[in-house]
C-alpha positions in Angstrom: -65.1 -59.9 25.2 -64.4 -60.3 21.6 -62.9 -63.4 20.0 -59.3 -62.0 19.6 -59.1 -60.9 23.3 -60.3 -64.4 24.4 -57.6 -66.0 22.2 -54.9 -63.7 23.6 -56.0 -64.3 27.2 -55.9 -68.1 26.6 -52.5 -67.8 25.1 -51.1 -65.8 28.0 -52.6 -68.2 30.5 -51.1 -71.2 28.7 -47.7 -69.5 28.4 -47.7 -68.6 32.1 -48.5 -72.2 33.0 -45.8 -73.7 30.8 -43.2 -71.1 32.1 -44.1 -71.8 35.7 -43.7 -75.6 35.2 -40.4 -75.1 33.4 -39.2 -72.8 36.2 -40.1 -75.3 38.9 -38.2 -78.2 37.2 -35.3 -76.0 36.1 -34.6 -75.3 39.8 -34.8 -79.0 40.6 -37.8 -78.5 42.8 -41.1 -80.3 42.6 -44.0 -80.2 45.0 -44.5 -83.9 44.3 -41.0 -85.3 44.9 -39.0 -85.0 48.1 -35.2 -84.9 48.0 -33.4 -88.2 48.2 -31.7 -89.2 51.5 -29.7 -92.2 52.6 -31.5 -94.4 55.1 -29.8 -95.9 58.0 -29.2 -99.7 58.4 -31.9 -99.7 61.1 -34.4 -98.1 58.8 -33.5 -100.5 56.0 -34.0 -103.5 58.4 -37.4 -102.1 59.4 -38.4 -101.8 55.8 -37.5 -105.4 55.2 -39.4 -106.5 58.2 -42.5 -104.7 57.0 -42.4 -106.1 53.5 -45.5 -108.0 52.7 -45.0 -108.8 49.0 -42.0 -109.4 46.8 -42.5 -109.2 43.1 -39.9 -110.2 40.5 -39.7 -111.8 37.1 -40.6 -115.2 38.6 -43.8 -114.2 40.3 -45.3 -112.7 43.4 -44.1 -114.0 46.8 -46.4 -113.1 49.7 -45.3 -113.1 53.4 -46.7 -116.1 55.3 -46.6 -117.5 58.8 -47.5 -121.0 57.6 -45.0 -122.2 55.1 -46.2 -125.1 53.0 -44.0 -128.2 52.7 -42.0 -128.1 49.4 -39.0 -129.9 48.0 -35.6 -128.4 49.0 -35.0 -127.6 45.3 -38.1 -125.3 45.4 -36.7 -123.2 48.3 -34.6 -120.0 47.9 -32.7 -118.5 50.8 -32.0 -115.2 49.1 -33.9 -113.0 46.6 -31.0 -113.5 44.1 -31.4 -117.3 44.2 -35.1 -117.2 43.1 -35.7 -119.0 39.9 -38.7 -120.4 37.9 -38.9 -123.5 40.3 -38.9 -121.5 43.5 -42.1 -121.9 45.6 -40.8 -120.6 48.9 -38.4 -117.8 49.8 -36.9 -118.0 53.3 -34.9 -115.0 54.4 -33.7 -113.6 57.7 -36.6 -111.1 57.7 -39.5 -113.5 56.8 -40.9 -116.4 54.8 -42.7 -115.7 51.5 -44.7 -118.2 49.5 -45.2 -117.9 45.7 -48.7 -117.0 44.7 -50.2 -119.3 42.1 
């Protein structure tokens, strides 16, 4: 095959690939992403119960069965109450200790 035919073939393949990708995303379909759906309150509760690690701007809090003794000022009872002094997070779905 001569050089011009190879270049033309590569161009056609590239153009077909790009067009196919644009067509997939223009239709809003993707083989890698599933459509969103609203989960039930039971499913949400199950997700919370299976959470092993909570990461936020103040650090990583890992689920534990043996909570260390800490000062009351170092305990948060809600994710929104976590601050730079929090060492222990106690929720209705588990106890999490800050990883040092």
